[in-house]
C-alpha positions as CSV (number, residue, x, y, z in Angstrom):
1,M,10.8,-5.1,-24.2
2,S,11.3,-7.0,-20.9
3,K,8.3,-8.5,-19.2
4,D,7.2,-7.3,-15.7
5,K,8.2,-9.8,-13.1
6,I,5.6,-11.1,-10.5
7,L,6.6,-13.2,-7.5
8,I,4.0,-15.6,-6.1
9,V,4.8,-16.8,-2.6
10,E,2.3,-19.6,-2.0
11,D,2.8,-23.0,-0.3
12,E,-0.1,-24.7,-2.2
13,K,1.7,-25.6,-5.4
14,E,-1.5,-26.2,-7.4
15,I,-2.9,-22.7,-6.6
16,A,0.5,-21.1,-7.3
17,E,0.7,-22.9,-10.7
18,L,-2.8,-21.9,-11.6
19,I,-2.1,-18.2,-10.9
20,K,1.2,-18.5,-12.8
21,D,-0.6,-19.9,-15.9
22,Y,-3.1,-17.0,-15.9
23,L,-0.5,-14.3,-15.4
24,T,1.9,-15.9,-18.0
25,R,-0.9,-15.8,-20.6
26,E,-1.2,-12.0,-19.8
27,G,2.4,-11.5,-20.7
28,Y,4.1,-11.5,-17.2
29,E,7.2,-13.3,-16.1
30,V,6.2,-15.3,-13.0
31,I,8.4,-16.7,-10.2
32,I,7.0,-19.1,-7.7
33,S,8.2,-19.6,-4.1
34,L,6.7,-22.4,-1.9
35,D,7.8,-21.1,1.5
36,G,8.4,-17.8,3.2
37,E,12.2,-18.0,3.5
38,Q,12.5,-18.8,-0.2
39,G,10.0,-16.1,-1.1
40,L,12.1,-13.5,0.7
41,R,15.3,-14.7,-1.1
42,D,13.5,-14.7,-4.5
43,Y,12.1,-11.2,-3.8
44,R,15.7,-9.9,-3.3
45,R,17.2,-11.9,-6.1
46,H,14.6,-11.2,-8.9
47,V,13.4,-7.7,-7.8
48,P,9.8,-8.2,-9.0
49,K,7.3,-5.4,-9.9
50,L,4.6,-7.0,-7.7
51,V,4.3,-9.7,-5.1
52,I,1.4,-12.0,-4.5
53,L,1.8,-13.2,-0.9
54,D,-0.1,-15.8,1.1
55,I,-0.5,-15.0,4.8
56,M,0.0,-18.6,6.1
57,L,3.4,-19.9,5.0
58,P,5.9,-22.4,6.3
59,K,9.2,-21.1,7.7
60,L,8.3,-17.4,7.6
61,E,4.8,-15.9,7.7
62,G,3.5,-13.8,5.0
63,T,2.8,-10.9,7.4
64,E,6.5,-10.7,8.3
65,I,7.6,-10.9,4.7
66,C,5.1,-8.0,3.9
67,R,6.7,-5.9,6.6
68,I,10.2,-6.6,5.4
69,I,9.4,-5.9,1.7
70,R,7.5,-2.7,2.7
71,N,10.6,-1.4,4.6
72,E,12.7,-1.9,1.5
73,S,10.4,-1.1,-1.4
74,N,7.1,0.5,-2.5
75,I,6.1,-2.2,-5.0
76,P,2.5,-3.4,-4.8
77,I,1.9,-6.3,-2.5
78,L,-1.3,-8.4,-2.9
79,M,-2.1,-10.7,0.0
80,L,-4.0,-14.0,-0.1
81,S,-5.9,-15.3,2.9
82,A,-7.8,-18.5,3.6
83,K,-10.0,-16.9,6.3
84,K,-12.1,-13.8,6.5
85,D,-10.5,-13.1,9.9
86,D,-7.2,-12.7,8.1
87,V,-8.6,-9.7,6.3
88,D,-9.2,-8.0,9.6
89,K,-5.6,-8.8,10.6
90,I,-4.3,-7.2,7.4
91,L,-6.3,-4.0,7.9
92,S,-5.8,-3.7,11.7
93,L,-2.0,-4.2,11.6
94,G,-1.5,-1.7,8.8
95,L,1.0,-4.0,7.2
96,G,1.4,-1.9,4.1
97,A,-0.3,-4.4,1.7
98,D,-2.0,-2.8,-1.2
99,D,-4.8,-5.3,-1.6
100,Y,-6.0,-8.7,-0.3
101,V,-8.0,-11.6,-1.8
102,T,-9.7,-14.3,0.2
103,K,-9.8,-17.9,-0.9
104,P,-11.5,-19.3,-3.0
105,F,-11.1,-16.5,-5.5
106,S,-11.7,-15.8,-9.1
107,L,-8.5,-16.0,-11.2
108,R,-9.9,-13.4,-13.5
109,E,-10.5,-11.1,-10.6
110,L,-7.0,-11.7,-9.3
111,V,-5.5,-10.8,-12.7
112,A,-7.7,-7.7,-12.8
113,R,-6.4,-6.6,-9.5
114,V,-2.8,-7.3,-10.5
115,K,-3.2,-5.2,-13.6
116,A,-4.8,-2.3,-11.6
117,Q,-2.0,-2.3,-9.0
118,L,0.7,-2.3,-11.7
119,R,-1.0,0.5,-13.6
120,R,-1.3,2.6,-10.4
121,Y,2.3,1.9,-9.4
122,T,3.7,2.8,-12.8
123,L,1.7,6.0,-12.9
124,L,2.8,7.1,-9.4
125,S,6.4,6.3,-10.3
126,S,6.4,8.2,-13.5
127,V,4.8,11.5,-12.6
128,P,7.5,14.0,-13.7
129,D,6.2,17.2,-12.0
130,R,5.6,15.9,-8.6
131,K,6.8,18.3,-6.0
132,N,9.8,17.2,-4.0
133,R,8.8,18.4,-0.6
134,L,5.8,19.8,1.3
135,K,6.3,21.7,4.5
136,Y,3.7,22.7,7.0
137,G,5.1,24.2,10.2
138,D,7.1,21.4,11.9
139,L,5.8,18.7,9.5
140,E,7.9,18.1,6.4
141,I,7.0,15.5,3.7
142,D,9.6,14.3,1.2
143,C,7.5,13.2,-1.7
144,K,10.3,11.6,-3.7
145,G,11.9,9.9,-0.7
146,Y,8.7,8.6,0.9
147,T,9.8,10.1,4.2
148,V,8.2,12.3,6.8
149,Y,9.8,14.5,9.4
150,L,8.2,16.1,12.5
151,S,10.3,18.7,14.2
152,G,13.3,17.3,12.4
153,K,12.7,13.7,13.6
154,K,11.9,11.0,11.0
155,I,8.5,9.4,11.4
156,D,8.1,5.8,10.2
157,L,5.0,5.5,8.1
158,S,3.9,2.5,6.0
159,A,3.7,3.1,2.2
160,K,0.0,3.4,2.3
161,E,0.1,5.8,5.3
162,F,2.6,7.9,3.5
163,E,0.5,8.0,0.3
164,I,-2.6,9.1,2.1
165,L,-0.8,11.8,4.0
166,N,0.9,13.0,0.8
167,F,-2.4,13.0,-1.1
168,L,-4.2,15.0,1.5
169,A,-1.3,17.4,2.1
170,S,-1.0,18.1,-1.6
171,S,-4.4,19.6,-1.6
172,P,-4.7,21.4,1.8
173,Q,-8.2,22.5,2.8
174,Q,-9.9,20.3,0.2
175,V,-12.3,17.7,1.7
176,F,-12.1,14.2,0.4
177,T,-14.6,11.4,1.1
178,R,-13.3,8.0,2.2
179,E,-14.4,6.6,-1.1
180,Q,-12.2,9.2,-3.0
181,I,-9.2,8.5,-0.8
182,F,-9.6,4.8,-1.2
183,E,-9.9,5.1,-5.0
184,Q,-6.9,7.3,-5.2
185,I,-4.6,5.2,-3.0
186,W,-5.8,1.7,-3.7
187,G,-6.8,2.2,-7.2
188,F,-10.2,0.7,-7.6
189,N,-13.3,1.0,-5.5
190,E,-15.3,-2.0,-6.3
191,F,-13.1,-4.7,-4.7
192,G,-12.0,-3.0,-1.5
193,D,-13.2,-2.1,2.0
194,I,-13.2,1.7,2.6
195,N,-13.0,1.1,6.3
196,T,-9.3,0.6,5.8
197,V,-9.1,4.4,5.1
198,T,-10.3,5.1,8.7
199,V,-7.8,2.6,10.1
200,H,-4.9,4.2,8.2
201,I,-6.0,7.8,9.1
202,R,-6.0,6.8,12.8
203,K,-2.5,5.3,12.5
204,I,-1.2,8.4,10.7
205,R,-2.6,10.6,13.5
206,E,-1.0,8.5,16.2
207,K,2.4,9.1,14.5
208,I,2.3,12.8,13.5
209,E,-0.2,14.4,15.9
210,R,0.8,15.4,19.4
211,E,-2.9,15.0,20.4
212,P,-4.4,12.4,18.0
213,A,-7.9,13.0,19.4
214,N,-7.5,16.8,18.6
215,P,-5.5,16.7,15.4
216,R,-3.7,19.7,13.9
217,F,-3.2,18.3,10.4
218,I,-5.7,15.7,9.3
219,K,-9.2,17.0,10.3
220,T,-12.4,15.0,10.2
221,V,-15.3,16.7,8.4
222,W,-18.2,14.9,10.0
223,G,-20.5,13.2,7.5
224,V,-18.2,13.9,4.6
225,G,-14.6,12.8,5.0
226,Y,-11.2,14.3,5.8
227,K,-9.1,17.3,4.9
228,F,-5.5,18.4,5.5
229,E,-5.3,21.6,7.4
230,G,-1.7,22.8,7.5
231,G,-2.2,26.5,8.3
232,T,-1.0,29.3,6.1
233,D,2.7,28.5,6.3
234,G,2.7,25.6,3.9
235,T,5.4,25.7,1.3
236,R,6.2,23.5,-1.7
237,N,9.6,23.1,-3.3
């Protein structure tokens, strides 16, 4: 049985080697890249199941690598940052990262996050009865292809934006709290910041709603959370 590959893109060699040692002991195959350009090459060469990506890298910034990978793949991306301010950057830009860790961090916690993201990714990738398409009026969601169309025009969503929209649209009229959405999409509640749900909802509305301040699809239920309201013409096939 082949081992899952994990790519670490980190310019501090000592940190990269420490992470590699811990992950190797857990049974993963680990590749290390010490700069951004090499990291992007190694990502395309080795096709890892998960990427651990530092934000500040020589030659090519981690934020740019994250954007590139997310445009090509839905694999989990876990970002490392040396400053608390970088966390705000990750959240506000909606880069498509699945998780973030600020330095210094616990290696045990990092390994736990890696395992959780891989479990979640494997589960989402293997669901056999997932409906192929959801259609609500002029909004169409291709669940398998991770694509969304509005009035026939393709809408560019990040992986996390798509997953939130797909999750809500799969259960129209059902109200979900931010905590429930975070746990479903990011996989574990204790490590994250649920405010990222609000940020992602806002970005989704800006992309699919004609009037984001008066949305047709994703409604805010004040004091509770959000629900998808697609009307009575929703179809699944």
